[in-house]
Structure formats: structure tokens, C-alpha cells
C-alpha positions as CSV (number, residue, x, y, z in Angstrom):
1,M,12.7,-18.7,1.3
2,A,9.8,-20.7,2.7
3,T,6.3,-19.3,2.4
4,G,6.1,-18.6,6.1
5,S,9.4,-16.6,5.8
6,N,8.0,-14.6,2.9
7,Y,4.9,-13.8,4.9
8,A,6.9,-12.7,7.9
9,R,9.2,-10.6,5.7
10,G,6.2,-9.0,4.0
11,H,4.5,-8.3,7.3
12,F,7.7,-6.7,8.7
13,A,8.1,-4.6,5.5
14,E,4.5,-3.3,5.8
15,K,5.1,-2.3,9.5
16,A,8.4,-0.7,8.6
17,A,6.8,1.2,5.7
18,M,4.0,2.4,8.1
19,L,6.6,3.7,10.5
20,W,8.6,5.4,7.7
21,L,5.4,7.2,6.5
22,M,4.6,8.2,10.1
23,L,8.0,9.9,10.3
24,K,6.9,11.8,7.2
25,G,3.7,13.0,9.0
26,W,1.2,10.4,7.8
27,W,-1.3,8.7,10.2
28,P,-2.3,5.1,9.8
29,V,-6.0,4.4,9.2
30,A,-5.8,0.7,8.2
31,L,-3.2,-2.1,7.8
32,N,-3.9,-4.9,5.4
33,F,-7.5,-3.8,4.4
34,R,-8.9,-6.8,2.6
35,V,-11.9,-7.2,0.4
36,G,-13.8,-10.5,0.1
37,R,-12.8,-13.2,-2.4
38,G,-14.6,-13.2,-5.7
39,T,-15.0,-9.5,-5.8
40,G,-12.0,-8.9,-8.2
41,A,-10.6,-6.6,-5.5
42,G,-7.6,-7.4,-3.3
43,E,-5.8,-5.9,-0.4
44,V,-4.4,-2.5,0.4
45,D,-1.3,-2.9,2.4
46,L,-1.6,0.5,4.2
47,I,-4.1,3.3,4.2
48,M,-2.8,6.5,5.7
49,V,-4.0,10.1,6.0
50,R,-2.4,13.5,6.4
51,G,-4.6,16.6,6.4
52,R,-7.4,16.0,3.8
53,M,-5.3,13.5,1.8
54,I,-5.8,9.7,2.0
55,I,-3.2,7.4,0.4
56,F,-3.6,3.8,-0.5
57,V,-0.1,2.3,-0.2
58,E,1.3,-0.8,-1.9
59,V,4.4,-2.1,-0.1
60,K,6.9,-4.3,-2.0
61,H,10.0,-5.9,-0.5
62,R,12.4,-7.6,-3.0
63,A,16.1,-8.2,-3.4
64,T,16.5,-4.8,-5.1
65,L,14.4,-1.7,-5.4
66,T,14.1,-2.2,-9.1
67,R,12.6,-5.6,-8.6
68,A,10.3,-4.2,-5.9
69,M,9.0,-1.6,-8.5
70,E,8.6,-4.2,-11.2
71,A,6.4,-6.3,-8.8
72,I,3.7,-3.6,-8.9
73,T,2.0,-4.9,-12.0
74,I,-1.0,-3.5,-13.7
75,Q,-3.1,-6.3,-12.3
76,N,-1.9,-5.4,-8.8
77,Q,-2.7,-1.8,-9.3
78,V,-6.3,-2.7,-10.4
79,R,-6.8,-4.9,-7.4
80,V,-5.6,-2.2,-5.0
81,A,-7.8,0.4,-6.8
82,R,-10.9,-1.8,-6.4
83,A,-10.1,-2.4,-2.8
84,A,-9.7,1.4,-2.3
85,A,-13.1,2.0,-3.9
86,V,-14.7,-0.5,-1.5
87,F,-12.9,1.2,1.5
88,L,-14.1,4.6,0.4
89,A,-17.7,3.4,-0.2
90,S,-17.8,1.8,3.3
91,H,-16.1,4.7,5.1
92,S,-18.1,7.8,4.0
93,Y,-16.0,10.0,6.3
94,Y,-13.0,9.7,3.8
95,Q,-15.0,10.2,0.6
96,K,-14.3,13.9,0.5
97,Y,-10.6,13.4,1.0
98,Q,-8.2,13.7,-2.0
99,A,-7.0,10.2,-2.7
100,R,-3.9,8.8,-4.4
101,F,-2.0,5.6,-4.8
102,D,1.5,5.5,-3.4
103,A,4.2,2.8,-3.2
104,V,6.9,2.0,-0.7
105,L,9.7,0.0,-2.1
106,M,12.1,-1.9,0.2
107,S,15.2,-4.0,-0.2
108,P,17.7,-5.4,2.3
109,G,20.3,-2.8,3.5
110,R,18.4,0.1,1.9
111,W,16.2,2.8,3.3
112,P,12.6,2.5,2.2
113,K,11.8,4.5,-1.0
114,H,8.4,6.3,-0.9
115,L,6.9,6.9,-4.3
116,P,4.0,9.4,-3.9
117,D,1.4,9.2,-6.7
118,A,3.0,5.9,-8.0
119,W,0.1,5.3,-10.3
120,R,-3.3,6.7,-11.3
121,V,-6.6,5.1,-11.9
122,L,-8.4,6.2,-15.0
């Protein structure tokens, strides 16, 4: 697939994941929250809240759910965690919320798979 197609597929997957989580009672706060280059941080695909819980969600779309899970590498987790820290530092309202890192895995012809508390930051 061409890069443009990968981008479009990823963007579609993020929107679909957001709708999936909304059906589960989560409310979107941010889509594609990015931190500047050179910070060592990256992007959080989705930031959602429910009650006093805020989740930072990594969305992966691959040919299979197993490949989607394997695409969430340690380096990816670290970048997301750093971006989440920047988000919380710049949005004091959410600092008292309980936070966790979730994943939504997607593959063609399958329902999205939501993995609550997919990884932890030490």
C-alpha cells in the first residue's frame, strides 16, 4: 500500500476506535495529540475520559490482531507515555484523574479489540 493509503487507513482506524470507545461510554478529549519534534515524545492517538479516569489510547491497524499487538513496541509505549506526561502537565484539570494506557487493535473484517491497561509506565 502507498504511504497515502497507510495514512488514510490509520486515520480511519483512529476514528473507528474513537467511536468504538464512545459506545463503551468513553468521551473524547483529543485526537492525535502531538508533542514537538526533538522532545523524545510522540503522539497519543486518542485521549478519552469516563468519570475520573483518563486513558491514553494507542490504535494499531494491521493485517491481523496479533500483528497489531506486536506493533506496540517498548519504544512506542515510551513515546506515548512521554506525550501523555506533556498532556497532563499542560492540562492541569486532568492531573487528578486516574490515568492508564489502553490499546485498540484493528484488522480487516474483525471488530476492534479494546485492551484496557495494555501497558504500565514504571
